[in-house]
C-alpha positions in Angstrom: -32.0 43.6 -28.2 -28.9 43.6 -30.5 -29.5 42.2 -33.9 -27.4 39.5 -35.6 -26.0 41.9 -38.2 -24.5 44.1 -35.4 -23.1 41.1 -33.6 -21.4 40.0 -36.8 -19.3 43.2 -37.1 -15.6 42.4 -36.2 -15.3 45.3 -33.8 -18.2 44.2 -31.5 -17.0 41.9 -28.7 -18.9 38.7 -28.0 -20.7 38.9 -24.6 -22.8 35.8 -23.9 -25.7 36.4 -21.5 -25.6 34.6 -18.2 -29.0 33.1 -19.0 -27.6 31.5 -22.1 -24.6 30.1 -20.2 -27.0 28.7 -17.6 -29.2 27.0 -20.2 -26.2 25.6 -22.0 -24.7 24.2 -18.8 -28.0 22.4 -18.0 -28.4 21.0 -21.5 -24.7 19.9 -21.8 -24.8 18.0 -18.5 -27.9 16.0 -19.7 -26.5 15.5 -23.2 -23.1 14.3 -21.9 -24.8 11.6 -19.8 -26.9 10.3 -22.6 -24.9 10.5 -25.9 -21.5 9.1 -26.3 -19.1 11.1 -28.6 -18.5 9.6 -32.1 -14.8 9.1 -31.5 -15.5 6.9 -28.6 -18.0 4.8 -30.6 -15.4 4.4 -33.3 -12.9 3.4 -30.6 -15.3 0.6 -29.6 -15.5 -0.6 -33.2 -11.7 -0.6 -33.5 -11.2 -2.6 -30.3 -14.0 -5.1 -31.2 -12.4 -5.6 -34.7 -9.0 -6.4 -33.1 -10.1 -8.4 -30.0 -9.1 -12.1 -30.1 -10.6 -13.2 -26.7 -14.1 -14.6 -27.0 -15.2 -13.4 -23.5 -13.8 -9.9 -24.2 -15.7 -9.7 -27.5 -18.9 -10.6 -25.7 -18.3 -7.9 -23.1 -17.6 -5.3 -25.8 -20.7 -6.3 -27.6 -22.7 -5.7 -24.5 -21.2 -2.3 -24.0 -21.9 -1.3 -27.6 -25.5 -2.4 -27.2 -25.8 -0.4 -24.0 -24.7 2.7 -25.9 -27.4 2.0 -28.5 -30.1 1.4 -26.0 -29.3 4.6 -24.1 -29.5 6.7 -27.2 -32.7 5.0 -28.6 -34.5 5.4 -25.2 -33.0 8.7 -24.3 -31.7 7.2 -21.1 -28.4 7.5 -19.2 -25.3 5.7 -20.4 -24.3 5.0 -16.8 -26.1 5.5 -13.5 -23.1 7.4 -12.2 -23.7 11.1 -13.0 -20.2 11.9 -11.9 -18.5 15.0 -10.6 -19.5 17.8 -13.0 -16.5 19.4 -14.6 -16.8 22.4 -16.9 -13.8 23.6 -19.1 -14.3 27.2 -20.2 -12.1 28.3 -23.2 -12.3 32.1 -23.7 -11.2 33.6 -27.0 -10.2 37.1 -28.0 -12.7 40.0 -28.0 -15.0 38.2 -25.5 -16.5 40.0 -22.6 -17.1 37.8 -19.6 -18.2 38.6 -16.1 -16.4 35.9 -14.3 -18.6 35.7 -11.2 -21.8 35.7 -13.3 -20.3 33.0 -15.5 -19.6 30.8 -12.4 -23.0 31.3 -10.9 -24.7 30.5 -14.3 -22.8 27.2 -14.5 -23.8 26.3 -11.0 -27.5 27.2 -11.6 -27.5 25.2 -14.9 -25.9 22.1 -13.1 -28.5 22.3 -10.3 -31.4 22.7 -12.8 -30.2 19.6 -14.8 -30.2 17.6 -11.7 -33.6 18.7 -10.5 -35.5 19.0 -13.7 -34.3 15.9 -15.6 -34.1 14.5 -12.8 -30.6 13.1 -12.3 -29.1 11.2 -9.3 -26.9 13.7 -7.5 -23.5 12.1 -6.8 -22.0 15.1 -5.0 -21.8 15.0 -1.2 -20.0 16.9 1.6 -16.6 15.2 2.1 -17.0 14.9 5.9 -20.7 14.7 6.7 -21.5 13.0 3.3 -24.6 15.2 3.2 -26.1 15.3 -0.4 -27.9 18.5 -1.4 -29.3 16.7 -4.5 -28.1 19.4 -6.8 -24.8 17.9 -8.1 -23.3 21.0 -6.6 -21.3 21.7 -3.4 -18.3 23.5 -2.2 -16.0 24.2 -5.2 -18.2 21.9 -7.3 -19.0 22.0 -10.2 -15.2 22.1 -11.0 -14.6 25.0 -13.4 -11.4 25.2 -15.3 -10.7 28.4 -17.3 -8.2 28.8 -20.2 -7.7 31.1 -23.1 -7.5 30.8 -26.9 -6.6 33.1 -29.8 -9.9 32.3 -31.6 -11.8 35.6 -32.2 -15.1 36.2 -30.5 -15.6 32.6 -29.4 -16.3 31.1 -26.0 -16.4 27.3 -25.6 -18.0 25.5 -22.7 -17.2 21.8 -22.3 -18.9 19.6 -19.8 -17.4 16.4 -18.5 -19.1 14.2 -16.0 -16.3 12.2 -14.3 -17.5 9.1 -12.6 -16.0 7.9 -9.4 -15.0 4.4 -10.7 -12.5 6.0 -13.1 -11.6 9.0 -10.9 -10.5 6.6 -8.1 -7.9 5.5 -10.7 -5.8 8.6 -10.0 -2.1 8.5 -9.0 0.8 10.9 -8.6 4.5 10.3 -8.2 7.4 12.8 -7.9 10.1 11.0 -9.8 13.8 11.6 -9.8 14.9 13.1 -13.1 17.9 10.8 -13.3 15.5 7.8 -13.6 14.5 9.2 -17.0 11.5 8.2 -19.2 11.8 4.5 -18.2 10.6 5.5 -14.8 7.6 7.3 -16.3 6.7 4.2 -18.4 7.1 1.9 -15.4 4.9 4.1 -13.2 2.1 4.3 -15.8 2.1 0.6 -16.5 2.2 -0.3 -12.8 -0.8 2.0 -12.0 -2.9 0.5 -14.9 -2.2 -2.9 -13.4 -3.1 -1.7 -10.0 -6.4 -0.3 -11.2 -7.2 -3.5 -13.1 -10.9 -3.8 -13.7 -12.0 -1.3 -11.1 -11.9 1.6 -13.6 -14.3 -0.1 -16.0 -12.0 -0.8 -19.0 -11.5 -0.3 -21.9 -10.3 3.1 -20.7 -8.5 6.2 -21.8 -5.4 6.4 -19.7 -4.4 10.1 -19.1 -0.8 10.8 -18.3 0.6 14.1 -17.1 4.4 14.6 -17.2 6.1 17.7 -15.7 4.9 20.9 -14.1 4.2 21.0 -10.4 2.3 18.3 -8.5 -1.1 20.0 -8.9 -0.5 21.0 -12.6 0.7 17.4 -13.3 -2.6 16.0 -12.0 -4.5 18.5 -14.0 -2.6 17.6 -17.2 -3.5 13.9 -16.6 -7.2 14.9 -16.4 -6.9 16.9 -19.6 -5.2 13.9 -21.3 -7.8 11.4 -20.1 -10.7 13.5 -21.4 -9.2 14.4 -24.8 -11.0 13.1 -27.9 -9.7 9.8 -29.2 -7.5 10.3 -32.3 -5.9 13.4 -31.0 -2.2 13.5 -30.3 0.0 15.3 -27.8 1.3 18.5 -29.2 4.8 17.8 -27.9 6.6 15.3 -30.2 8.2 13.5 -27.2 4.8 13.3 -25.5 3.3 11.9 -28.7 6.0 9.2 -28.9 5.4 8.3 -25.3 1.7 8.0 -26.1 2.3 5.4 -28.8 4.7 3.4 -26.7 2.5 3.3 -23.6 -0.7 2.5 -25.7 1.0 -0.6 -27.0 2.4 -1.6 -23.5 -0.9 -1.1 -21.7 -2.8 -3.3 -24.2 -0.3 -6.0 -23.9 -1.2 -6.4 -20.2 -4.2 -8.7 -20.8 -6.5 -6.9 -18.4 -9.2 -6.6 -21.0 -12.8 -5.3 -20.9 -14.0 -5.0 -17.3 -10.8 -6.6 -16.2 -11.8 -10.1 -17.3 -9.0 -10.6 -19.8 -8.4 -9.7 -23.5 -6.6 -7.3 -25.7 -8.8 -4.3 -25.2 -7.5 -2.7 -22.0 -7.5 0.8 -23.3 -8.7 2.8 -26.2 -5.5 4.8 -25.9 -3.0 6.3 -23.6 -2.9 10.1 -23.9 -0.1 12.3 -22.6 0.1 16.0 -21.8 3.4 17.7 -20.8 4.6 20.8 -19.1 8.0 22.3 -18.3 9.2 21.4 -14.8 11.9 22.1 -12.3 15.5 20.8 -12.9 15.4 18.7 -9.7 12.1 16.9 -10.2 9.9 15.2 -12.7 6.3 14.7 -11.6 4.2 12.0 -13.4 0.4 11.6 -12.9 -2.2 9.1 -14.1 -5.9 9.8 -14.4 -8.1 7.2 -16.0 -11.3 7.7 -17.9 -13.7 4.7 -18.1 -15.2 3.3 -21.3 -18.2 5.6 -20.9 -16.0 8.6 -21.9 -18.7 11.2 -21.8 -18.4 14.9 -22.8 -20.5 17.6 -24.5 -19.7 21.1 -25.6 -21.3 24.4 -26.6 -19.5 27.0 -28.6 -20.7 30.6 -28.5 -20.0 32.8 -31.5 -21.7 35.9 -33.0 -23.7 33.6 -35.2 -25.2 31.7 -32.3 -24.5 28.6 -30.2 -23.2 25.4 -31.7 -23.7 22.2 -29.6 -21.4 19.2 -30.1 -18.7 17.1 -28.3 
């Protein structure tokens, strides 16, 4: 066994054991389903403070109470355990066996489902057969990216419910239509989704890239913490304008009217081709669940 002092030396790469990844994947799935991140709780408080519609305030109060009950009783925030999504962020000087990492995440997901136990929401797309493991072909969804942080591996778990995931849209816009077409598409899609996506929501918007990258950007945007901003200045400006426009629609909590249609609109951008401008929308419901584990030489840090 390698001691902590050895692991702390800068020239020793971080190499998380598959067993540790598996256990983290299991615990993160359960944690995400039970504990709402602080930024989302604060988002509820902000919406409640600014809501002017009496019915909407009653609905928000019920949602806030549900959050408290779930945490006090260690119960699920929502019965929909979602499609399990894991975002893996690999830093510098990290040794990872990719296949072992994937299998560890699958095992951890299946263990969380069996041992908690959780309702499995994952089925075969044609036969609709449910293996009761929350796993299946290409599920859990595993996204891998890289960071310049030294000897750090971050594992983020997001259970994406079907109510909000059904609020997903893509349009290949004509560049000449400009940003006005992007805004119109987003607002129209939020109107189309109405109360079916369990508002108040986080509206994720992807702009640019290819069709598949654009949809992925929208998912990243929808699952970003509240209070964060798009790194691109034009994207950040679009976020602010769309957030105001969406909350002026009057859809309100659960689609029953009010000022609180969305916590925020988040935008992510990517370079695209000169003859196209993709725009995508992916919506996250009010139960915007996520959990994370960060592996460093000093141990594992659990958070959101």
